[in-house]
C-alpha positions as CSV (number, residue, x, y, z in Angstrom):
1,M,256.6,71.2,-32.9
2,I,260.3,72.1,-33.5
3,I,262.4,72.0,-30.4
4,L,265.5,74.1,-30.7
5,Y,268.7,73.9,-28.6
6,L,272.0,75.8,-28.6
7,F,274.9,74.0,-30.2
8,G,277.9,76.2,-29.8
9,D,276.8,79.6,-31.1
10,F,274.0,78.1,-33.3
11,L,270.5,77.1,-32.7
12,T,269.7,73.6,-34.1
13,A,266.6,71.5,-34.2
14,Q,266.2,68.4,-32.0
15,M,265.3,65.3,-34.0
16,P,262.1,63.6,-32.6
17,S,262.7,60.3,-30.8
18,L,260.6,57.3,-30.1
19,P,259.2,57.5,-26.6
20,L,261.0,55.3,-24.0
21,E,258.0,53.1,-23.3
22,K,257.9,52.1,-27.0
23,R,261.7,51.6,-27.2
24,V,261.8,48.9,-24.6
25,R,259.1,46.9,-26.3
26,G,260.3,46.8,-29.9
27,F,263.0,47.3,-32.5
28,D,261.7,50.4,-34.2
29,E,264.1,53.2,-35.1
30,I,264.7,55.5,-32.0
31,E,265.4,58.6,-34.1
32,Q,262.2,59.4,-36.0
33,G,263.8,61.8,-38.5
34,F,262.9,65.3,-39.5
35,G,259.9,66.4,-41.5
36,E,260.3,68.6,-44.6
37,K,260.3,71.9,-42.7
38,E,262.9,70.8,-40.1
39,A,265.1,69.1,-42.7
40,V,265.2,72.3,-44.8
41,A,265.8,74.5,-41.8
42,E,268.8,72.2,-40.7
43,A,270.1,72.1,-44.3
44,N,270.0,75.9,-44.5
45,R,272.5,76.0,-41.5
46,C,275.2,74.5,-43.8
47,L,277.9,77.0,-44.6
48,Q,278.5,75.4,-48.1
49,C,282.3,75.7,-47.4
50,Q,284.6,76.0,-50.3
51,N,286.8,73.2,-48.8
52,P,284.2,71.0,-47.1
53,T,285.8,68.8,-44.4
54,C,282.5,67.0,-43.9
55,T,282.9,65.4,-47.3
56,K,286.6,64.6,-46.8
57,G,285.8,63.0,-43.4
58,C,282.8,61.0,-44.5
59,P,283.8,57.3,-44.4
60,A,281.2,56.4,-47.0
61,G,282.5,59.1,-49.4
62,V,279.2,60.9,-49.6
63,D,279.2,64.4,-51.2
64,C,277.7,66.0,-48.0
65,K,277.8,69.5,-49.3
66,G,276.0,68.5,-52.4
67,F,273.2,66.6,-50.8
68,I,272.7,69.2,-48.1
69,R,272.4,71.9,-50.7
70,L,269.7,69.8,-52.5
71,I,267.8,69.4,-49.3
72,A,267.9,73.1,-48.7
73,E,266.5,73.5,-52.3
74,K,263.7,71.0,-51.4
75,K,265.0,68.6,-54.1
76,F,264.6,65.5,-51.9
77,N,264.7,62.9,-54.6
78,E,267.9,64.4,-56.1
79,A,269.4,64.5,-52.6
80,L,268.7,60.8,-52.2
81,D,270.3,60.1,-55.6
82,K,273.4,62.2,-54.5
83,I,273.8,60.1,-51.4
84,S,273.5,56.9,-53.5
85,E,276.3,57.9,-55.9
């Protein structure tokens, strides 16, 4: 189930989290990540700006615009390669 909430003027999906009772007893990741449907929906929210400040502001130097576009196109392996460049 996708849980949506309002972020400014936009609806966005809430990433599933590990339940509290499991968090206190282990070291698993709290954020469980999006499935394919949710990831593509979130990627489609990207405006694909001509002058993307997300890429300029990324401390790891990731081409954010490029990998988000690939996720929107369901090219997940290529998106992973883009992040790894």
